[in-house]
PyMOL Python script that loads the backbone (N, CA, C, O; Angstrom):
from pymol import cmd

cmd.read_pdbstr("""\
ATOM      1  N   MET A   1       1.740  42.633  15.136  1.00  0.00           N
ATOM      2  CA  MET A   1       0.481  43.220  15.521  1.00  0.00           C
ATOM      3  C   MET A   1       0.600  43.717  16.959  1.00  0.00           C
ATOM      4  O   MET A   1       1.076  42.992  17.832  1.00  0.00           O
ATOM      5  N   ALA A   2       0.177  44.928  17.200  1.00  0.00           N
ATOM      6  CA  ALA A   2       0.222  45.510  18.544  1.00  0.00           C
ATOM      7  C   ALA A   2      -0.891  44.906  19.404  1.00  0.00           C
ATOM      8  O   ALA A   2      -1.958  44.553  18.901  1.00  0.00           O
ATOM      9  N   LEU A   3      -0.627  44.794  20.687  1.00  0.00           N
ATOM     10  CA  LEU A   3      -1.641  44.301  21.615  1.00  0.00           C
ATOM     11  C   LEU A   3      -2.702  45.375  21.830  1.00  0.00           C
ATOM     12  O   LEU A   3      -2.379  46.563  21.863  1.00  0.00           O
ATOM     13  N   PRO A   4      -3.976  44.971  21.978  1.00  0.00           N
ATOM     14  CA  PRO A   4      -5.017  45.972  22.239  1.00  0.00           C
ATOM     15  C   PRO A   4      -4.857  46.547  23.655  1.00  0.00           C
ATOM     16  O   PRO A   4      -4.319  45.889  24.545  1.00  0.00           O
ATOM     17  N   GLU A   5      -5.321  47.754  23.842  1.00  0.00           N
ATOM     18  CA  GLU A   5      -5.288  48.395  25.152  1.00  0.00           C
ATOM     19  C   GLU A   5      -6.329  47.736  26.061  1.00  0.00           C
ATOM     20  O   GLU A   5      -7.380  47.299  25.593  1.00  0.00           O
ATOM     21  N   VAL A   6      -6.035  47.668  27.339  1.00  0.00           N
ATOM     22  CA  VAL A   6      -6.988  47.132  28.311  1.00  0.00           C
ATOM     23  C   VAL A   6      -8.264  47.965  28.253  1.00  0.00           C
ATOM     24  O   VAL A   6      -8.210  49.194  28.291  1.00  0.00           O
ATOM     25  N   GLY A   7      -9.405  47.298  28.160  1.00  0.00           N
ATOM     26  CA  GLY A   7     -10.697  47.972  28.114  1.00  0.00           C
ATOM     27  C   GLY A   7     -11.158  48.343  26.724  1.00  0.00           C
ATOM     28  O   GLY A   7     -12.283  48.813  26.560  1.00  0.00           O
ATOM     29  N   SER A   8     -10.312  48.144  25.700  1.00  0.00           N
ATOM     30  CA  SER A   8     -10.711  48.479  24.335  1.00  0.00           C
ATOM     31  C   SER A   8     -11.525  47.332  23.735  1.00  0.00           C
ATOM     32  O   SER A   8     -11.541  46.219  24.261  1.00  0.00           O
ATOM     33  N   MET A   9     -12.189  47.626  22.639  1.00  0.00           N
ATOM     34  CA  MET A   9     -12.969  46.605  21.938  1.00  0.00           C
ATOM     35  C   MET A   9     -12.025  45.587  21.312  1.00  0.00           C
ATOM     36  O   MET A   9     -10.959  45.944  20.810  1.00  0.00           O
ATOM     37  N   ALA A  10     -12.417  44.335  21.343  1.00  0.00           N
ATOM     38  CA  ALA A  10     -11.609  43.273  20.732  1.00  0.00           C
ATOM     39  C   ALA A  10     -11.695  43.379  19.210  1.00  0.00           C
ATOM     40  O   ALA A  10     -12.752  43.717  18.676  1.00  0.00           O
ATOM     41  N   PRO A  11     -10.604  43.098  18.509  1.00  0.00           N
ATOM     42  CA  PRO A  11     -10.661  43.089  17.046  1.00  0.00           C
ATOM     43  C   PRO A  11     -11.486  41.888  16.561  1.00  0.00           C
ATOM     44  O   PRO A  11     -11.624  40.892  17.271  1.00  0.00           O
ATOM     45  N   ALA A  12     -12.017  41.994  15.373  1.00  0.00           N
ATOM     46  CA  ALA A  12     -12.775  40.887  14.787  1.00  0.00           C
ATOM     47  C   ALA A  12     -11.839  39.703  14.560  1.00  0.00           C
ATOM     48  O   ALA A  12     -10.724  39.869  14.067  1.00  0.00           O
ATOM     49  N   PHE A  13     -12.300  38.510  14.922  1.00  0.00           N
ATOM     50  CA  PHE A  13     -11.505  37.316  14.667  1.00  0.00           C
ATOM     51  C   PHE A  13     -12.401  36.097  14.574  1.00  0.00           C
ATOM     52  O   PHE A  13     -13.539  36.113  15.043  1.00  0.00           O
ATOM     53  N   SER A  14     -11.884  35.044  13.969  1.00  0.00           N
ATOM     54  CA  SER A  14     -12.559  33.750  13.872  1.00  0.00           C
ATOM     55  C   SER A  14     -11.550  32.681  14.240  1.00  0.00           C
ATOM     56  O   SER A  14     -10.373  32.776  13.892  1.00  0.00           O
ATOM     57  N   LEU A  15     -12.020  31.658  14.949  1.00  0.00           N
ATOM     58  CA  LEU A  15     -11.162  30.563  15.389  1.00  0.00           C
ATOM     59  C   LEU A  15     -11.934  29.252  15.323  1.00  0.00           C
ATOM     60  O   LEU A  15     -13.162  29.260  15.407  1.00  0.00           O
ATOM     61  N   PRO A  16     -11.238  28.125  15.173  1.00  0.00           N
ATOM     62  CA  PRO A  16     -11.936  26.838  15.226  1.00  0.00           C
ATOM     63  C   PRO A  16     -12.261  26.482  16.676  1.00  0.00           C
ATOM     64  O   PRO A  16     -11.458  26.731  17.576  1.00  0.00           O
ATOM     65  N   ASN A  17     -13.435  25.901  16.898  1.00  0.00           N
ATOM     66  CA  ASN A  17     -13.789  25.429  18.237  1.00  0.00           C
ATOM     67  C   ASN A  17     -13.327  23.992  18.416  1.00  0.00           C
ATOM     68  O   ASN A  17     -12.635  23.445  17.558  1.00  0.00           O
ATOM     69  N   GLN A  18     -13.708  23.385  19.522  1.00  0.00           N
ATOM     70  CA  GLN A  18     -13.261  22.027  19.828  1.00  0.00           C
ATOM     71  C   GLN A  18     -13.779  20.985  18.838  1.00  0.00           C
ATOM     72  O   GLN A  18     -13.263  19.868  18.788  1.00  0.00           O
ATOM     73  N   ASP A  19     -14.805  21.347  18.045  1.00  0.00           N
ATOM     74  CA  ASP A  19     -15.360  20.431  17.055  1.00  0.00           C
ATOM     75  C   ASP A  19     -14.854  20.734  15.648  1.00  0.00           C
ATOM     76  O   ASP A  19     -15.293  20.109  14.682  1.00  0.00           O
ATOM     77  N   GLY A  20     -13.927  21.695  15.527  1.00  0.00           N
ATOM     78  CA  GLY A  20     -13.367  22.045  14.234  1.00  0.00           C
ATOM     79  C   GLY A  20     -14.205  23.024  13.442  1.00  0.00           C
ATOM     80  O   GLY A  20     -13.856  23.346  12.307  1.00  0.00           O
ATOM     81  N   GLN A  21     -15.314  23.513  14.010  1.00  0.00           N
ATOM     82  CA  GLN A  21     -16.167  24.479  13.328  1.00  0.00           C
ATOM     83  C   GLN A  21     -15.630  25.884  13.589  1.00  0.00           C
ATOM     84  O   GLN A  21     -15.182  26.183  14.696  1.00  0.00           O
ATOM     85  N   THR A  22     -15.675  26.735  12.582  1.00  0.00           N
ATOM     86  CA  THR A  22     -15.199  28.101  12.730  1.00  0.00           C
ATOM     87  C   THR A  22     -16.246  28.930  13.464  1.00  0.00           C
ATOM     88  O   THR A  22     -17.420  28.948  13.094  1.00  0.00           O
ATOM     89  N   VAL A  23     -15.798  29.613  14.507  1.00  0.00           N
ATOM     90  CA  VAL A  23     -16.656  30.485  15.306  1.00  0.00           C
ATOM     91  C   VAL A  23     -16.066  31.886  15.232  1.00  0.00           C
ATOM     92  O   VAL A  23     -14.859  32.070  15.389  1.00  0.00           O
ATOM     93  N   SER A  24     -16.919  32.865  14.992  1.00  0.00           N
ATOM     94  CA  SER A  24     -16.487  34.251  14.871  1.00  0.00           C
ATOM     95  C   SER A  24     -16.935  35.043  16.091  1.00  0.00           C
ATOM     96  O   SER A  24     -17.985  34.757  16.666  1.00  0.00           O
ATOM     97  N   LEU A  25     -16.158  36.021  16.482  1.00  0.00           N
ATOM     98  CA  LEU A  25     -16.545  36.892  17.585  1.00  0.00           C
ATOM     99  C   LEU A  25     -17.876  37.566  17.265  1.00  0.00           C
ATOM    100  O   LEU A  25     -18.692  37.778  18.162  1.00  0.00           O
ATOM    101  N   ALA A  26     -18.102  37.903  16.005  1.00  0.00           N
ATOM    102  CA  ALA A  26     -19.350  38.552  15.599  1.00  0.00           C
ATOM    103  C   ALA A  26     -20.574  37.662  15.861  1.00  0.00           C
ATOM    104  O   ALA A  26     -21.687  38.171  15.992  1.00  0.00           O
ATOM    105  N   ASP A  27     -20.380  36.345  15.937  1.00  0.00           N
ATOM    106  CA  ASP A  27     -21.482  35.426  16.232  1.00  0.00           C
ATOM    107  C   ASP A  27     -22.044  35.660  17.628  1.00  0.00           C
ATOM    108  O   ASP A  27     -23.159  35.238  17.931  1.00  0.00           O
ATOM    109  N   HIS A  28     -21.276  36.329  18.473  1.00  0.00           N
ATOM    110  CA  HIS A  28     -21.659  36.524  19.867  1.00  0.00           C
ATOM    111  C   HIS A  28     -21.769  38.002  20.228  1.00  0.00           C
ATOM    112  O   HIS A  28     -21.576  38.379  21.384  1.00  0.00           O
ATOM    113  N   ALA A  29     -22.076  38.827  19.250  1.00  0.00           N
ATOM    114  CA  ALA A  29     -22.192  40.275  19.467  1.00  0.00           C
ATOM    115  C   ALA A  29     -23.204  40.565  20.571  1.00  0.00           C
ATOM    116  O   ALA A  29     -24.285  39.977  20.596  1.00  0.00           O
ATOM    117  N   GLY A  30     -22.855  41.466  21.476  1.00  0.00           N
ATOM    118  CA  GLY A  30     -23.735  41.849  22.563  1.00  0.00           C
ATOM    119  C   GLY A  30     -23.687  40.926  23.762  1.00  0.00           C
ATOM    120  O   GLY A  30     -24.407  41.145  24.736  1.00  0.00           O
ATOM    121  N   LYS A  31     -22.848  39.890  23.712  1.00  0.00           N
ATOM    122  CA  LYS A  31     -22.737  38.932  24.814  1.00  0.00           C
ATOM    123  C   LYS A  31     -21.329  38.994  25.397  1.00  0.00           C
ATOM    124  O   LYS A  31     -20.388  39.426  24.730  1.00  0.00           O
ATOM    125  N   ASN A  32     -21.196  38.563  26.632  1.00  0.00           N
ATOM    126  CA  ASN A  32     -19.869  38.429  27.221  1.00  0.00           C
ATOM    127  C   ASN A  32     -19.214  37.181  26.655  1.00  0.00           C
ATOM    128  O   ASN A  32     -19.862  36.143  26.520  1.00  0.00           O
ATOM    129  N   VAL A  33     -17.934  37.279  26.326  1.00  0.00           N
ATOM    130  CA  VAL A  33     -17.205  36.165  25.720  1.00  0.00           C
ATOM    131  C   VAL A  33     -15.922  35.922  26.499  1.00  0.00           C
ATOM    132  O   VAL A  33     -15.197  36.862  26.826  1.00  0.00           O
ATOM    133  N   LEU A  34     -15.647  34.665  26.794  1.00  0.00           N
ATOM    134  CA  LEU A  34     -14.399  34.276  27.433  1.00  0.00           C
ATOM    135  C   LEU A  34     -13.629  33.418  26.437  1.00  0.00           C
ATOM    136  O   LEU A  34     -14.127  32.392  25.974  1.00  0.00           O
ATOM    137  N   LEU A  35     -12.429  33.839  26.116  1.00  0.00           N
ATOM    138  CA  LEU A  35     -11.565  33.090  25.201  1.00  0.00           C
ATOM    139  C   LEU A  35     -10.519  32.382  26.041  1.00  0.00           C
ATOM    140  O   LEU A  35      -9.757  33.026  26.762  1.00  0.00           O
ATOM    141  N   TRP A  36     -10.477  31.067  25.954  1.00  0.00           N
ATOM    142  CA  TRP A  36      -9.568  30.250  26.751  1.00  0.00           C
ATOM    143  C   TRP A  36      -8.683  29.479  25.789  1.00  0.00           C
ATOM    144  O   TRP A  36      -9.185  28.831  24.870  1.00  0.00           O
ATOM    145  N   PHE A  37      -7.394  29.538  25.984  1.00  0.00           N
ATOM    146  CA  PHE A  37      -6.503  28.805  25.098  1.00  0.00           C
ATOM    147  C   PHE A  37      -5.272  28.348  25.876  1.00  0.00           C
ATOM    148  O   PHE A  37      -4.939  28.893  26.928  1.00  0.00           O
ATOM    149  N   TYR A  38      -4.624  27.357  25.341  1.00  0.00           N
ATOM    150  CA  TYR A  38      -3.385  26.831  25.889  1.00  0.00           C
ATOM    151  C   TYR A  38      -2.310  27.054  24.834  1.00  0.00           C
ATOM    152  O   TYR A  38      -2.274  26.339  23.833  1.00  0.00           O
ATOM    153  N   PRO A  39      -1.430  28.036  25.040  1.00  0.00           N
ATOM    154  CA  PRO A  39      -0.457  28.402  24.009  1.00  0.00           C
ATOM    155  C   PRO A  39       0.407  27.257  23.502  1.00  0.00           C
ATOM    156  O   PRO A  39       0.774  27.259  22.327  1.00  0.00           O
ATOM    157  N   ARG A  40       0.740  26.304  24.315  1.00  0.00           N
ATOM    158  CA  ARG A  40       1.627  25.217  23.880  1.00  0.00           C
ATOM    159  C   ARG A  40       0.919  23.863  23.832  1.00  0.00           C
ATOM    160  O   ARG A  40       1.580  22.826  23.780  1.00  0.00           O
ATOM    161  N   ALA A  41      -0.387  23.860  23.847  1.00  0.00           N
ATOM    162  CA  ALA A  41      -1.132  22.612  23.913  1.00  0.00           C
ATOM    163  C   ALA A  41      -0.865  21.702  22.707  1.00  0.00           C
ATOM    164  O   ALA A  41      -0.852  20.479  22.850  1.00  0.00           O
ATOM    165  N   PHE A  42      -0.656  22.280  21.539  1.00  0.00           N
ATOM    166  CA  PHE A  42      -0.494  21.465  20.344  1.00  0.00           C
ATOM    167  C   PHE A  42       0.863  21.646  19.675  1.00  0.00           C
ATOM    168  O   PHE A  42       1.107  21.092  18.604  1.00  0.00           O
ATOM    169  N   GLY A  43       1.728  22.406  20.291  1.00  0.00           N
ATOM    170  CA  GLY A  43       3.050  22.649  19.708  1.00  0.00           C
ATOM    171  C   GLY A  43       4.074  21.633  20.172  1.00  0.00           C
ATOM    172  O   GLY A  43       3.790  20.791  21.024  1.00  0.00           O
ATOM    173  N   ASN A  44       5.235  21.716  19.621  1.00  0.00           N
ATOM    174  CA  ASN A  44       6.341  20.877  20.058  1.00  0.00           C
ATOM    175  C   ASN A  44       7.025  21.575  21.217  1.00  0.00           C
ATOM    176  O   ASN A  44       7.619  22.639  21.038  1.00  0.00           O
ATOM    177  N   ASN A  45       6.951  21.009  22.367  1.00  0.00           N
ATOM    178  CA  ASN A  45       7.513  21.657  23.559  1.00  0.00           C
ATOM    179  C   ASN A  45       8.994  21.390  23.644  1.00  0.00           C
ATOM    180  O   ASN A  45       9.651  21.850  24.577  1.00  0.00           O
TER     181      ASN A  45
END
""", "prot")
cmd.dss("prot")
cmd.show_as("cartoon", "prot")
cmd.util.cbc("prot")
cmd.orient("prot")
């Protein structure tokens, strides 16, 4: 998958939150969203 261009609209996606509930970007339409993740937080380092 190609990376989006800076300033372009984010693609639709859904991810689990800290409580295991699925949250979709569409749930926050019209709001500013900050996505924070730790790439190796749960992997085998």
